[in-house]
C-alpha positions as CSV (number, residue, x, y, z in Angstrom):
1,X,58.3,26.7,-19.4
2,X,56.9,27.9,-22.7
3,X,52.8,28.8,-22.9
4,X,52.5,26.0,-25.5
5,X,54.4,23.6,-22.9
6,X,52.3,24.8,-20.0
7,X,48.8,24.4,-22.1
8,X,49.8,20.8,-22.9
9,X,50.8,19.9,-19.4
10,X,47.4,21.6,-18.1
11,X,45.2,18.9,-20.2
12,X,47.3,16.4,-19.1
13,X,46.6,17.4,-15.2
14,X,42.8,17.9,-16.1
15,X,42.6,14.5,-17.5
16,X,45.1,12.6,-15.0
17,X,44.0,14.6,-11.4
18,X,41.4,16.4,-11.7
19,X,38.3,15.2,-14.0
20,X,36.8,11.4,-13.3
21,X,38.6,9.6,-16.5
22,X,35.0,8.3,-17.7
23,X,34.3,12.5,-18.3
24,X,37.0,12.7,-21.2
25,X,36.2,10.7,-23.9
26,X,37.0,10.2,-27.9
27,X,34.1,10.1,-30.6
28,X,35.1,6.3,-31.3
29,X,36.4,5.2,-27.8
30,X,35.6,5.6,-24.0
31,X,38.5,5.9,-21.4
32,X,39.3,2.9,-19.4
33,X,38.0,2.1,-16.2
34,X,39.7,1.8,-13.2
35,X,39.1,-2.1,-13.2
36,X,40.7,-2.1,-16.6
37,X,43.8,0.1,-15.6
38,X,44.6,1.4,-12.1
39,X,44.2,5.1,-11.6
40,X,48.7,5.1,-11.1
41,X,49.4,3.4,-14.5
42,X,46.6,5.3,-16.6
43,X,48.5,8.5,-15.0
44,X,51.7,7.2,-16.3
45,X,50.5,6.4,-19.7
46,X,48.8,9.9,-19.8
47,X,52.2,11.6,-19.0
48,X,54.1,9.7,-21.4
49,X,51.3,10.4,-24.1
50,X,51.6,14.1,-23.1
51,X,55.5,14.0,-23.7
52,X,55.1,12.5,-27.3
53,X,52.2,14.9,-28.0
54,X,54.5,17.9,-27.2
55,X,57.3,16.3,-29.3
56,X,55.0,16.0,-32.2
57,X,52.9,19.6,-32.0
58,X,56.5,21.3,-32.0
59,X,57.6,19.4,-35.2
60,X,54.2,20.2,-36.5
61,X,54.7,24.1,-35.9
62,X,58.0,23.9,-38.0
63,X,56.0,23.1,-40.9
64,X,55.3,25.9,-43.6
65,X,51.7,26.6,-43.3
66,X,48.7,25.4,-41.3
67,X,47.7,22.8,-43.8
68,X,51.1,21.0,-43.6
69,X,50.9,21.5,-39.8
70,X,47.3,19.9,-39.5
71,X,48.4,17.0,-42.0
72,X,51.6,15.8,-39.8
73,X,49.3,16.0,-36.8
74,X,46.4,14.2,-38.6
75,X,49.0,11.4,-39.8
76,X,50.1,10.9,-36.3
77,X,47.2,10.6,-34.7
78,X,46.2,8.0,-37.5
79,X,48.9,6.0,-37.2
80,X,48.9,5.4,-33.2
81,X,45.9,3.5,-31.7
82,X,47.3,3.8,-28.3
83,X,44.3,4.7,-26.1
84,X,46.2,7.0,-23.8
85,X,48.1,8.6,-26.9
86,X,44.7,9.3,-28.9
87,X,42.9,10.9,-25.7
88,X,45.8,13.2,-24.8
89,X,46.8,13.9,-28.5
90,X,43.2,14.3,-29.8
91,X,42.8,17.5,-27.9
92,X,46.3,18.9,-29.7
93,X,44.9,17.6,-32.9
94,X,41.6,19.2,-32.2
95,X,43.3,22.8,-31.7
96,X,44.7,22.4,-35.0
97,X,41.6,21.5,-36.8
98,X,40.0,24.4,-35.2
99,X,42.6,26.7,-36.6
100,X,41.9,25.4,-40.1
101,X,37.9,25.5,-39.6
102,X,37.5,21.8,-39.6
103,X,35.4,22.2,-36.5
104,X,33.6,18.7,-37.1
105,X,36.5,17.1,-37.2
106,X,37.4,19.0,-33.8
107,X,34.6,17.9,-32.2
108,X,35.4,14.1,-33.1
109,X,38.9,14.5,-32.1
110,X,38.3,15.7,-28.6
111,X,35.5,16.0,-26.4
112,X,34.3,16.6,-22.7
113,X,31.6,14.6,-21.8
114,X,28.8,16.1,-19.6
115,X,27.5,13.3,-17.5
116,X,25.0,14.1,-14.5
117,X,26.5,14.9,-11.6
118,X,25.6,15.4,-7.7
119,X,25.9,19.2,-7.7
120,X,23.7,19.5,-10.9
121,X,20.8,21.9,-10.0
122,X,17.3,20.4,-10.8
123,X,16.0,20.3,-14.4
124,X,14.8,23.9,-15.7
125,X,12.4,21.8,-17.5
126,X,10.6,20.4,-14.2
127,X,9.0,23.7,-13.8
128,X,9.3,27.6,-12.7
129,X,11.7,28.6,-15.8
130,X,10.9,29.3,-19.3
131,X,13.4,29.9,-22.3
132,X,14.5,33.0,-23.5
133,X,17.2,34.1,-26.1
134,X,20.7,34.3,-24.3
135,X,21.8,37.4,-25.7
136,X,18.8,39.3,-24.2
137,X,18.9,37.9,-21.0
138,X,22.9,38.4,-20.6
139,X,22.5,42.0,-21.5
140,X,19.7,42.3,-18.7
141,X,22.0,40.9,-16.2
142,X,25.3,42.6,-17.3
143,X,23.6,46.3,-17.4
144,X,24.6,47.2,-13.6
145,X,27.5,44.9,-12.8
146,X,31.4,45.9,-13.6
147,X,32.9,42.6,-15.0
148,X,31.3,40.0,-17.0
149,X,33.3,36.5,-17.6
150,X,32.5,34.2,-20.4
151,X,34.0,30.7,-20.7
152,X,35.0,28.5,-23.6
153,X,35.6,25.0,-24.8
154,X,38.7,25.5,-26.8
155,X,38.0,22.5,-29.1
156,X,34.5,23.9,-29.9
157,X,34.5,27.5,-31.2
158,X,30.8,27.2,-31.0
159,X,31.5,28.6,-27.5
160,X,33.1,31.7,-28.5
161,X,30.2,33.0,-31.1
162,X,27.8,34.2,-28.6
163,X,30.9,36.5,-27.0
164,X,31.5,37.8,-30.4
165,X,28.0,38.9,-31.2
166,X,27.8,40.5,-27.7
167,X,30.9,42.7,-27.6
168,X,28.9,45.5,-29.3
169,X,26.3,45.6,-27.3
170,X,28.2,45.3,-24.1
171,X,30.2,48.3,-25.5
172,X,27.3,50.3,-25.4
173,X,26.3,49.3,-22.5
174,X,29.9,51.1,-21.3
175,X,32.2,48.1,-21.1
176,X,35.7,49.1,-22.1
177,X,38.1,46.5,-21.7
178,X,38.6,43.1,-22.9
179,X,40.9,40.5,-21.6
180,X,41.2,37.3,-22.9
181,X,43.4,34.1,-21.6
182,X,44.9,33.3,-24.8
183,X,46.8,36.4,-25.8
184,X,50.4,36.8,-25.5
185,X,51.8,39.5,-23.3
186,X,54.6,39.5,-26.1
187,X,52.2,41.0,-28.9
188,X,52.8,44.9,-27.9
189,X,51.3,46.1,-31.5
190,X,47.8,44.5,-31.2
191,X,46.0,47.2,-30.2
192,X,47.6,49.5,-32.9
193,X,47.3,46.9,-35.6
194,X,43.9,45.9,-34.9
195,X,43.8,42.6,-35.9
196,X,45.5,39.2,-34.7
197,X,48.6,37.5,-35.9
198,X,49.9,33.9,-35.3
199,X,52.1,35.4,-32.5
200,X,48.8,37.2,-30.8
201,X,47.9,34.2,-28.9
202,X,47.5,30.3,-29.0
203,X,43.9,30.0,-29.9
204,X,43.6,33.0,-31.6
205,X,44.7,31.6,-34.9
206,X,41.1,30.0,-35.1
207,X,38.8,32.5,-37.3
208,X,35.9,32.7,-34.8
209,X,38.6,33.7,-32.3
210,X,40.5,35.9,-34.5
211,X,37.1,37.9,-35.3
212,X,36.7,38.3,-31.2
213,X,39.6,40.2,-31.0
214,X,39.3,42.0,-34.5
215,X,35.9,43.1,-33.1
216,X,36.9,44.1,-29.6
217,X,39.8,46.6,-30.9
218,X,37.4,48.0,-33.5
219,X,34.7,48.7,-30.8
220,X,37.4,50.8,-28.9
221,X,37.9,48.1,-26.0
222,X,41.4,48.2,-24.2
223,X,42.5,44.8,-25.1
224,X,44.6,42.9,-22.0
225,X,46.4,39.8,-22.0
226,X,46.2,38.8,-18.5
227,X,47.3,35.3,-18.2
228,X,50.4,34.1,-16.3
229,X,52.6,32.5,-19.2
230,X,55.2,31.2,-17.2
231,X,53.5,30.2,-13.6
232,X,52.7,26.6,-14.4
233,X,49.2,25.1,-13.5
234,X,46.8,25.6,-10.4
235,X,47.1,28.6,-7.9
236,X,50.1,30.2,-9.1
237,X,48.4,30.7,-12.5
238,X,45.1,31.4,-11.2
239,X,46.3,34.2,-8.7
240,X,48.7,36.0,-11.1
241,X,46.0,36.1,-13.5
242,X,43.6,37.5,-11.3
243,X,45.9,40.0,-9.9
244,X,46.6,41.6,-13.3
245,X,42.8,41.8,-14.0
246,X,42.0,43.0,-10.4
247,X,44.5,45.7,-10.8
248,X,42.8,47.4,-13.9
249,X,40.1,48.6,-11.3
250,X,42.6,49.5,-8.9
251,X,44.1,52.0,-11.8
252,X,41.2,52.9,-13.2
253,X,37.8,52.9,-11.0
254,X,35.7,53.3,-14.1
255,X,36.9,49.7,-15.8
256,X,34.3,47.9,-17.0
257,X,35.6,44.3,-17.8
258,X,34.6,41.5,-20.5
259,X,36.8,38.3,-19.9
260,X,37.2,35.3,-22.2
261,X,38.4,32.2,-20.6
262,X,38.6,28.5,-20.7
263,X,36.3,26.0,-19.0
264,X,36.5,26.5,-15.1
265,X,38.9,29.7,-14.9
266,X,35.8,31.6,-14.1
267,X,34.0,29.5,-11.7
268,X,33.6,31.7,-8.8
269,X,33.8,29.2,-5.7
270,X,34.5,25.9,-5.2
271,X,37.9,23.6,-5.7
272,X,39.4,24.2,-9.1
273,X,43.0,22.0,-9.7
274,X,43.2,21.3,-6.1
275,X,43.1,24.8,-5.4
276,X,41.3,28.5,-6.4
277,X,40.0,29.2,-10.1
278,X,41.2,32.7,-11.3
279,X,37.5,34.0,-10.9
280,X,37.9,33.2,-7.5
281,X,40.8,34.7,-6.7
282,X,40.0,38.0,-8.7
283,X,36.7,38.2,-6.4
284,X,39.0,38.4,-3.1
285,X,41.4,40.9,-4.5
286,X,39.3,43.0,-6.5
287,X,35.8,43.2,-4.3
288,X,34.1,43.0,-7.9
289,X,31.4,40.2,-8.3
290,X,31.6,38.9,-12.0
291,X,28.8,37.8,-14.0
292,X,29.8,34.3,-14.8
293,X,28.5,32.8,-18.2
294,X,29.0,29.2,-18.6
295,X,28.8,28.0,-22.2
296,X,30.8,24.7,-22.2
297,X,28.5,22.4,-20.9
298,X,25.3,22.3,-22.5
299,X,26.4,22.1,-26.2
300,X,26.4,19.1,-28.7
301,X,28.9,16.5,-28.2
302,X,30.5,14.2,-31.0
303,X,28.5,11.3,-29.3
304,X,25.0,11.6,-28.0
305,X,26.0,9.7,-24.9
306,X,28.5,12.5,-23.9
307,X,25.3,15.0,-23.7
308,X,24.0,16.1,-20.3
309,X,20.6,14.5,-20.1
310,X,19.0,18.0,-19.3
311,X,20.7,19.5,-22.6
312,X,19.2,16.4,-24.8
313,X,15.9,17.1,-23.3
314,X,16.0,21.0,-23.7
315,X,17.5,20.8,-27.2
316,X,14.3,18.2,-28.4
317,X,11.9,20.8,-26.4
318,X,13.7,24.0,-28.1
319,X,12.3,25.5,-31.3
320,X,15.0,28.1,-32.3
321,X,18.7,28.0,-33.6
322,X,19.8,30.6,-31.2
323,X,21.6,30.2,-27.9
324,X,19.0,30.5,-25.2
325,X,18.9,30.0,-21.2
326,X,16.3,29.6,-18.3
327,X,15.0,32.4,-16.3
328,X,12.2,32.0,-13.4
329,X,9.4,34.4,-13.0
330,X,11.7,36.8,-10.9
331,X,13.9,37.0,-13.9
332,X,16.6,34.7,-12.1
333,X,18.9,32.7,-14.3
334,X,19.1,29.2,-14.2
335,X,22.5,27.5,-14.2
336,X,23.7,24.0,-14.1
337,X,26.4,24.6,-11.1
338,X,24.9,27.1,-8.7
339,X,27.4,28.9,-6.7
340,X,30.0,28.5,-9.5
341,X,28.3,30.1,-12.5
342,X,25.5,32.6,-12.9
343,X,23.9,31.4,-16.2
344,X,24.1,28.2,-18.1
345,X,23.9,29.1,-22.1
346,X,22.2,26.3,-24.2
347,X,23.5,26.3,-27.9
348,X,21.2,24.1,-30.1
349,X,22.8,21.3,-32.3
350,X,24.3,22.7,-35.6
351,X,22.9,22.0,-39.0
352,X,25.4,21.8,-41.6
353,X,25.5,22.8,-45.1
354,X,28.4,22.0,-47.6
355,X,30.6,20.5,-44.4
356,X,30.2,24.0,-42.5
357,X,28.0,24.3,-39.5
358,X,25.4,27.2,-39.4
359,X,27.0,28.9,-36.3
360,X,30.0,30.0,-38.3
361,X,27.7,32.7,-39.9
362,X,27.4,34.1,-36.4
363,X,23.8,34.7,-36.5
364,X,23.7,35.5,-40.1
365,X,26.1,38.5,-39.8
366,X,28.5,36.5,-41.9
367,X,27.0,35.6,-45.4
368,X,27.8,32.7,-47.5
369,X,30.7,32.7,-50.2
370,X,30.9,29.9,-52.8
371,X,33.7,27.8,-53.8
372,X,34.8,25.4,-55.9
373,X,37.8,22.8,-56.9
374,X,38.5,25.4,-60.0
375,X,40.5,27.9,-57.6
376,X,42.9,24.9,-56.1
377,X,43.8,23.9,-60.1
378,X,44.4,20.1,-59.4
379,X,46.4,20.8,-56.2
380,X,45.0,18.9,-53.5
381,X,44.5,19.3,-50.5
382,X,44.4,22.9,-50.5
383,X,43.4,25.5,-47.8
384,X,41.1,28.2,-49.1
385,X,41.2,31.5,-47.0
386,X,40.1,34.9,-46.8
387,X,41.6,37.8,-45.5
388,X,40.5,41.1,-45.2
389,X,42.1,43.4,-47.9
390,X,42.7,46.1,-45.4
391,X,45.3,43.5,-43.4
392,X,48.7,42.0,-44.3
393,X,48.8,38.3,-44.9
394,X,50.2,37.4,-41.7
395,X,46.8,38.5,-40.1
396,X,44.5,35.5,-38.7
397,X,42.2,34.8,-41.8
398,X,38.7,35.8,-41.4
399,X,37.7,31.9,-42.4
400,X,39.0,29.2,-43.5
401,X,38.1,25.5,-45.6
402,X,39.9,22.6,-46.7
403,X,38.9,21.7,-50.2
404,X,40.1,17.8,-51.2
405,X,39.5,15.8,-54.2
406,X,40.3,12.0,-53.0
407,X,40.9,10.1,-56.1
408,X,42.2,6.5,-55.6
409,X,44.7,6.6,-58.2
410,X,46.3,9.7,-56.9
411,X,49.3,9.6,-55.0
412,X,49.0,8.9,-51.4
413,X,50.2,12.3,-50.4
414,X,47.1,13.5,-51.9
415,X,44.8,11.1,-50.1
416,X,45.7,11.8,-46.4
417,X,42.4,13.5,-45.5
418,X,40.3,10.9,-45.7
419,X,37.7,13.1,-43.6
420,X,37.7,16.0,-46.3
421,X,36.2,15.0,-49.3
422,X,34.9,18.3,-50.9
423,X,35.1,19.8,-54.2
424,X,32.6,22.5,-53.0
425,X,32.3,24.5,-49.8
426,X,31.7,28.2,-48.3
427,X,33.3,30.8,-46.7
428,X,31.2,33.3,-44.5
429,X,32.3,36.4,-44.3
430,X,31.1,40.0,-43.2
431,X,30.0,42.6,-45.9
432,X,33.4,43.9,-47.2
433,X,36.6,43.9,-49.4
434,X,38.7,40.5,-49.1
435,X,41.6,38.7,-50.7
436,X,40.4,34.9,-51.1
437,X,43.6,32.6,-51.6
438,X,44.1,28.8,-52.3
439,X,47.2,27.5,-50.8
440,X,49.2,24.2,-51.1
441,X,50.6,21.9,-48.7
442,X,53.6,23.9,-48.5
443,X,51.7,27.4,-47.6
444,X,52.3,28.6,-51.2
445,X,49.7,30.6,-53.2
446,X,47.9,28.7,-56.0
447,X,45.4,31.3,-56.6
448,X,44.6,34.6,-55.4
449,X,41.4,36.6,-55.9
450,X,39.7,40.3,-54.9
451,X,36.2,39.6,-53.7
452,X,33.6,42.1,-52.6
453,X,30.8,40.6,-50.1
454,X,27.9,42.9,-50.5
455,X,25.6,44.0,-47.5
456,X,22.6,41.5,-48.2
457,X,20.0,41.1,-45.5
458,X,21.0,38.4,-43.5
459,X,18.3,35.5,-42.7
460,X,18.2,35.1,-39.0
461,X,15.1,33.1,-38.6
462,X,13.0,32.9,-35.6
463,X,14.7,34.0,-32.5
464,X,12.5,33.7,-29.5
465,X,12.4,30.2,-28.0
């Protein structure tokens, strides 16, 4: 089974076997209750939807360029209102939306609701805890550890931002190895090349993830692909990945490890996919106790009713645009799931300017570069992307946006992207030299220009919650 097939199957199994049906929801519909559809029938429908989703995705990946790939995915989603199909295929679509940096669209297409559950810790707002900036607390907790595990929601790249921002400071603390679930073992030239390309990993085509990999290499981390690409799902995959990570410590006792993985792969105990998680196996095999940073539960969802009640209360109480955590008077961090994770990170709701969420700026370190429809020369929709001039054209772009002018008299192929009606937008870029290009639906260059982003002071705002 290929890596992509396995990712798709994992999605299906999560929905059908391990997660309560009500926990998965679209922005416009809810999953059926057990009274509406029996669990066995719902599983059958989802398995069929997963097969169909795989078929469409493979067809999309043969299209010339990300814009054409996304458009094929979006048109198939729009044409099929079946509930099981939209639930499964919505996740597939969301991956492509993150790759073109349509982050709001990805959230609408797929979101995992976070309802209150019986194993939740008491709310940190009930007393004994205070808010603090997440980066400061994590660095304090990490300084004497050998391993720190971050998780992410693959369809919500906001959960990658804090990891990117912390890599340099963790490196200064002595962390020297970076491992990511998404990396393909087959990309042998990554460390030498210094940046991700399409063949580097499944999720690394998303610009923020691309920056994470680029930053890790630049800082001198040893970059490791650890995930088992052909082990299926469940214990075989989790154990094999954990063995790869544990062996790093056997080969070099000075290893200090940063891991980025999806969802509950980093939970340190309990049942995961009817077995054990990667982090649980890692603890047993290595004897190393990782610091587990949970980043997927306390985020803004597409619908308010998908947010955890604690999140709703905390975001209303917070006065910050920065990720935050809660600690008690002894310095112990609060976590929603005690025993599974060490810290729960809260991400404030984003603000949006010209269809771009503010977190894309990476805490103000990436500066806005305005673009308008003239760059597309009347060819809409067009994908505008920025590449570092020192990197090749096949590098993952530093940032991307879609520009689209919907003219009701235009041909139908120019009116497919109804959710992308924008003549202006902005790219967010670190200071440096870039090649900014506009591409048509066939991946052909319409215009290209060299751009210098000056090192202007970044507006960071009030940081202390």
